[in-house]
N, C-alpha and C positions, 0 to 999 in steps of 0.2 A: 414152722412159724413164718409169718410174713417177713420177708427179708428187710423191708423198710423198718418194721418194728424192731427187728434184731439190731439194725444199725443204730436206731435211736437208743436202745438199751445201752449199747457200747459207748455212744457219745455221752449219754447222761452219766454213766460211771466215770468217764474221763473228766467231765465237767465237775463232778462231785469231788474227785481226788484233788484236782487243781485248786478248787475254791476252798477246800478245808484248810489249806495252808495260808489263806488270806483272812481267816477269822481272828478278830481281836480277842485274846484270851486273858488279858490283864484285867483282873476283877476291879482294879482301882480306876480303870479308864471309863469315862462316860460313854464310850463307844463299845463297851464290853458286849461281846456276842455278835457285833456287826461284822460285815464283810468289807474289807478295804476296797474302795473304789479305785480302779486302776488309773483314772485320769486325775483325780483330786487328792487321793490318799486318805479321804474321809469316808467312813462307812455311811451309807445313805439308806433311808427307809422308803425310798420311792420304788416304783414298779420295776425299774431296771437294776436296782441295787440288791440289798439283802433279801427282800421277798422273792426275787427271781431265783436266787441261790437256794432259798428254803424250798422252793418248788422242786428243784432238781434233787435235793437231799430227800425230800419226802417221797418222791417217785422211786428213788433208789431203795429207801427203807421198806416200802410196801411191795416191791417187785421181787417175786421169788427167783427171777432170772438174773438179778443183780448181785454182784459180789459184795454189796453193802446191805443185803437183805437183813433187816432187823439187827443191824450192827449197833452194839451198845455205844460205842464211841461216837458214831454219827448221830445217834439219837440225842446224846448229850449236847453235841454241837447244835442240833436243831433247836433244842430247848433253850440254849443260850441265845440263839438268834431270835427266838420268840420273845425272850425277855428284852432283848435290844429293841424290838419293835414297840413293846410297851413303854420302854424308857424314852423313846424318841417320839411317842405319840403325845400331842399337845393336850392341854386340859379340855379343849373343845372337841376332842376326838379325832382331829385331823392329823395328817402328817404333812411335811413340807417336801417339795420337789428337791430342794437343795441348791440347785443352780439359780432358781427364782421360785415364785409361787409358794410363799410361806403360808402355813395354816390353810392349806388348799383343799377344798372339797373335791374338785375333779381329780387331783392327784391321789387323794385318798381313795376315790372310786376306782382308779386304775389298780391300786393295790388290793382293794377288797375283791375286785373281779377275779383275782387269782388266789388270794388267801382263803376265800370261801372254798375253793376247790382243794387246796391243801387240807383244810379242816375236814372236808367230806372224805378224802382219801384216808386220813388217819382214823376218823370216827368209825369207819366200817371195818377196821381191823379188829380181830379178836386178840388184842395185845395190850394188856393192862399197863405195861411200862410206857406206852405211848402217851398216857395222860400227862406226863411231865412236859410234853410239848403241846398237847391238845388244850390243856387248861389255859395257858397264857394266850394261845391263838384265839380261843373262844372269847376271852375277855377283851382282846384287841378288837375283834369284830363287833362285840356289843357296844364298845365305846364309840365306834364310828357312826352308829345309826343316827344320833341327833344331828350330826353335821350333814349327813346325806339326805336326811328328811327336810332340811332347811336350806342347804347350801346351793350356791350358784356355780357358774362355770365361765370360761372365757371363749372357747372355740366351738365350732359346729360339732366336731366329733365328740367333744366332752359330754354333750347331752346323751349320746348313746352309751358312752362309758358309764355315766350315772345310772341309766336305766338298767344296764347289765348288773351293776353292783347292787342296786336296790332289789332286783329280781332274785339274785343269788343269795342275798341276805334273807329274803323271804323264804327261800327253800330251807333254811336252817332254823329261823326263828318264827316264821309264820305270823308276822305282825302285819295286819292289813294296810296300815299306813304306808308301808314300804311300796306296795303295789300302787296305791293311790298317787304317791309322789312320782313313780315311774310313768304313770299315765299322764300326769301333767306335762312331763317333758315330751312324751310321744304325741300329745295333742298339737304340738307345733308343726307336725308334718315332716315328711322326708325331704331332705335336701339333695336329691340325686336326679340326674337327667335320664331321659328314656334310654340313652345309650350306656348308662351305668357310671357316669362321672359324679363323684361326691364333690361338695362345695370346695374343699381345699385342694382338689386336683393333685393329691399327694400319693402318687403310685408307689413310692418307696416306703412310706410310713403309715399315713393315716387312713388310707383305703381299708387296709386290713384291720385297723383298730375299729372302724365303724362296722365292718363285716362281722367280726367275731363278737362284738358287743351286741349287735342286733340278733345274732344267732342265739345267744343265751337269753336275751330278752324274749324272743319269740318262743323259745323252749319252755321257759318257766311260766310266762303269761298265757300260754296256749294261743299265740298269735302267729299262726303260720303265714298270714298275709305279709308279715314283715320280712320273710325270707325272699320274697320276690325282689326286693331291693338288693339283697345280698347277691342273688343270682345275677342281676344286671351287672354289678361291678365285676364279679368273677368272670363273666363272659367277655366283658370289655378287656380285661387284663390279658386275655389270650393274645391280643393284638398289640400289646405294649411291652414287648420284650425284644431286645436286640439279639442278634445271632449268638453272641457270647454269653447270653443269660442275663445281661445287665438290663435293669428295668428302665423304661423311658421316664426320666425325671426332668426333662428339659423345660417343662412349663409348669412345674409345681408351684403352688401358692404357699408352700411351707419350707421348712429348713432342709428338706431333701432336694431342693432345686439344684440341678446340675451335679448332684452327688452320686456316687456309685452305690447302687443297691441291687440285690438279686431277688428272686422269688421265694427264697427259703421261708420268709415270714408268712407266706400264704399257705404253707403246707397243711396246717391243722384245719383251717376253714375249708379248703378244697376237699380235704379228706372227710370232714363231717358232712359237707353238702353232697359229696359223691355218694356217701352211704345213705343219706336221707332221701335223695332223689334217684338213686341208682343211675347216675349220670356218667356215661363213658368219658365225656370231655372233662368233667371235674376230676374223675379218677386219674386220667392221664396227666392233668395239671398237678394233682397232688403228688404223683410219682416224680414229675419233673422238679417240683419244688423240693421234694425230699432228697433228690440227687445233689442239690446245692447245699444241704445242711452239713456244714463242717464246723461251724461255731454258731452259737445262738445269739441273735441280735435283738430279739424282742423281749418283752417284759413278762412278769408273772401272769398277767391277764391273758396271755396268748402262748403259754408254755407248751411245747409239743409233747413232753412226757406226761404231764398231769392230764392233758387233753386226751392222749391215747389211752391212758389207764382208766380215767373216769368215764370216758365216752368211747368205749371200744367200737371199732368199725370193722366190718368184714368186706373187704374189697377184692378178695382173691378170685371170686367167681365172676367179677364184673368185667366186661369187655372194656378195652381202652380205645378211645378215639385217636386218630392220627392228628397230631398238632400241626397247624398250618405253618409253612415256611415260605410261601409265596402268596401274597395277597395285597389288595388295596382296600383300606378301611377308612371311611370318613365318619368321624364322630361329631355329634351335636349339630349336624347340618340343619336340622329343623327345630333346634331349641330356640324358644322365643327370647333370646338374650336382649335384643334392643327393646322389646316390649317391656321386659322386666326392669331394665335400667331406667326407662322412662317413668315407669310406675314408682320406682324408688326415688327418683328425682322429684316427682310431683308430691310424694309423701314426705319429702325432706329427709329421706333415709340414706342419701348418698353422702354420708359423712364418715369420718374416721371413728371407729369403735375403739374405745380405750382398752389397752392391753390385748387387743385382738385385731381383726381386719374384717371389713365388709365383704371381701372376696368378690369384687365386681367382675372378675374374669370367669366366674363360674358359668359353664356352658358354652364357652368360646369354642369355635371349631378347631378340630385337630384332624390332620390327614396323616395316615400311616401307610407306608409302602414297604413291603418286605419282598426281596427276591433272593432267596437262599442266604448268602453271606453279606448281602447289602441291605441296609436298613435306613429308611428316610422318614423324618418327621417334619411336618410343616404345621405351624401353630399360630393362632391369633392371640392377641392380648398377653403376650409373653415377651421377656427381654430379647430372646432370639426367635427368629421366624423360620429358621431352617436348620436341620442337623442331619448328619449322614454318618453311617458306619460302613466301611468297606473292608471286610476282613478285620485285621487288627488296627487299621487306620481309623482314628476317631476324630471326625469333625464335629466337635461338641455343640457348635452353634455358629450361626451367622447373624450378626446384629447390625443395625443401622442407627447411628446417633446424629442428632441435628442441633445446631446452635440456635435454631428458631425457638425451641421451647424454653430452655435447652434440656437435652437428655436423650435417652434411648427411645426409639420409636416402637411403640407396641401397637401393631396393626389391628384395627377394629374388625376388619372383614377378611375372610378367607373363603374362597369358593373354587370349584372346579368348572372349567369351561371345556369346549371341544378341543382347544389347542394349548391350554395352559392352566396352571394353578395360579390364582390371582389373589394378591393381598392389597389392601388399600387403607389409607388413613388420611383424614384431613385434620390438621392441628390448628388450633385457634389460640390467639394471644392478643388480648386487648389492653386497654388502659382504663383507669377508674377516676371519674370526676369527683367534685366535691359533694359531700352529703348534703341534701337539702336541709336548710336551716330548721325547718319544722320537725325534722327527724333526729336532730342532734340531741344527745343526752343532756339532762338538766344537771350539769355539774357545777358545784360552787366555784366561782373564780375561773371558769372554763377558759377565758381569754388568756390567762397566764399559766394555767396548768390543765392540759387536756391529754392524758395518756392515750397513745395510739391504740392500745388494746381495749380501751373503753368505748371506742367509736363503733357504731353499727355499720361495718364495712359492707355488709350485704345490701345496704341501701344506696351504695354508690352507683351512679349511672355508668355504663360501659361506653367508652369512646374509642374510635380508631381501631375497631376490631380487625385483626389481620389473620390470614390463613396461609397454611402451607399444605398442599396436597401431594401425597407421595403414593406411588403404586409400584408393585413388584409383580412381574410375571415369571413364573418358574416352569421350565420345560425340561422334559427328559429326552435325551437322545441315546445313541448307541454308546454305552460306556461313558456317558457324561451327563451333567446337569448344567443348565444355563439359568442365570439369575439376571433378569433385565429390570433395572431400577430406573424409574423416571420421577422427576419432580415437575411442579408447575413452572411457570416462567419467572417466578421471583428470582432476582439476582443476588449473588454474594452471600448466600447462606452456607456457612462452612459445615461440612458433613464428614462423617467417618464411617466406613464400612469395616467391620472387624470379623475375621475368621478366628474362631476359638478352637484350639486343637489340644489333644491330649499331650501331657508333658513327656510321655514315653517316646515320642517320635523325634526325628531330626528334621530340620528345616534348612533348605538350600535354595538359592536363587541368584541370578546374575546382578540384580539391582535391588537387593533387599538389605536393609540396615538393621543390625542388631542393636536395639536400644537398651539391652540389659533387663534383668528380672523377668525374663520370658516374654519380652515384647519386641516386635519387629515392625519395621515400616517398609512396605512394598512400594517402591517409588515408580517402577515401571516393569513391564514384562510379567513373568510368571515365577512361581516358586513351587518346589516339590516338598511334600511332607511324607517322610518315609518311616515305616515300621517294619517289623519282621514279616516278610512275605506280602506286604500290601503297601500301596503308595497312592497319593493324590497329587495331581498337578492343578494349581489354581492360578487363574489369570483374570484380569490384567491389572497391574498396579497403576497408581497415580499419586502425585505429590503436589496438589494444587494449592495447598496451604501448609503452614508449618506447625500447627497445633499438635502437641503430643496426644491429646485426647480432648473430648468434648465434655464440658461441665456436666456433672450429674451422671456420668457414665463410669461405672466401677469395673475394676479388673482384678478379681480375687486371685490369690496365689493358688498354685496347683494346676494351672493351665498355661498354654502358650497362646499369644495373641499376635496376629498379623493384621496390621492396619493399612487401609487405603484411604488417602485424604482427597476429597473431592469438593467442588464448589458448584452451587446451583447457578443456572438451570442444569439439570442432570439428566442424561439419557445414555446409560452405559450398560453393557452386558458383561457379566463375569461368568467364567466357565470353570467348572470343576470336573476334571477328567479322572476316571477311575483307572489306575495303572495296575 
C-alpha cells in the first residue's frame, strides 16, 4: 500500500479517537451530538467544526484498514452528529459560521462541499445500518438547496466554494437548477493572474480553497478548462515555501497575513492533479505536503481522508520531479495592475466593499529568491516590503512608516534592474475646499443644521496637494543584503523603519533600548538577532525623533520589533548580514 495512504489511515484513526471524547452526549443539551470546539467550547456546524470530524469518522467507518471499520459505537456517534447538524440548520437551510456570518450561504456551501462526499462514501456501502446516519445527512443536504440556489457571498473565493457545492449537490440530486446557478457564478470569470495568484493572495488558506473548489466544479460540470487555473496556482506555490516548510504569507490579503502555515493543506489537490495530469512536479509536491501532515487544519470541504477514499489516485508508478531549492522567481511582472486600477477608478469601483474587500493589491509584483537555507521575499502593495529567512533566523518583515500620510508605506512599484531591486511610491495628501453652493443638498434649515455626513464631499475641490516620494533600492552582496532608502527633499517628515523578527530569537546591541512588550529602539550602531545555529546582524540605528511609533502603524503580539527613527530628507543604507 502507498505509504502516504497508510500514514493517513493512522492519522485519521488517531483523530477519530481524540474527537470521540469531545462529542456532547447529553440528550438535554441543544448541542447534543456536536463536537466541542477547542477555542470557544461551543460545538459549531461550520466546515471546520462538527462536519470536519464527521468526515474523519465516516472515512474510518468505511475503511477496511481502520480499527474503527463499521464500528457500531462510532456509527452511533456519527448519527448523533448528523442530528446535531439538522438541529443547528436554520429554517432557510443555512448554517452559521459561529464567529460571524450568521445564516450564511457561503459557509453553508463550505459544509456542503464536504458533506456531499460523506454522503457518497456512506451511500455506496452495502451496510444497512449506515442508514441511521445517511438519512439525516441526506435531509440536511436537501434543506440547503434553496439557500444555495438563491444565496450570495462575501469574498472572491466564496464564488468557487458555491459552484463546488452546487455541482456536488447535482451529483446526488440531479436538479438542473443547481448547474444553472453554478454557471451564473462562473460567468463572472476567473480572478487569477497569469503567474497563478488568486485575488486574495492567501497562500496559507484561500488559494487551496479556490483550487479544490474548482477541481470539483470542473469534474462535475465537465469543464476541464477550469483546471488550467488550478494548475497555475499549484505551479506558483512551488516558489512560495521557505526552507523550513513555512508558506510565504508576508503579503496576504486575508487573515493568514504574517501567520505560520505549511503546505499540508495542499496535499489533496496536488495529489488529485498529479493523478489527473500524470505530472511529476505535482506528485513531488503532494509527497512534500503529505510529509507535513501531523494534524489537520483544513475543513470538511478539503478533507484528506474522504478525498483519498472517494477519489483514489495511483501515483506509485509516477516519477517525481526534484523540487527547486535555489531560484529567483518574479511573479506578476507583466500583470496590468495599473491599467486595472485606473479602470476601477474610472468606473467608480475603487470603493470599500461592505463585509469584504476590493483587494486592490491583486497582481502586485512579488520577487522570491531561494538559496538553499536562505529565503527572501520582496513585495509591493504590502505592509512589509522585504523579508528574509536565514536558517532558523526569521526576519519576518521590514516596513517603513511615515507621518506624511500617516501610516505604513505600501510601495506601488517593484522591479528588477541590472544593479538592484527597486521599490517606489509617491504619496499624496491634499486639502478640501468648500462645496460649490449649487451642489449643496437641499436641506431644511441647512444654515442651522447641516450634518457633515449629508454633504457631498466628493464635490469638494482639492487644494494645496502635497506629495512625498520614497524609493528603496535593495542589493544582494556576499552574505549580506543592503536596503537603501531615499526620500525627496521635503523636510521634517518623521519616519520609522521597523525590523520585524520572530519571537523565538534573542536581540542584543550596544545602543539598543528595550521598550518592553517585544519592542526595541535601535538608536545607533547595529544589533544581532540570534537563534539556534543562525544569526543576523542589522545596522545602522538612528534616533532622530522621539516618537515610539507612527500613527496608523500596528504592532501585533507574537513578534519582536526593532525600530529606527529618522527624519527627512532621508538617504540612508541599512545592512543585513547573514552570520
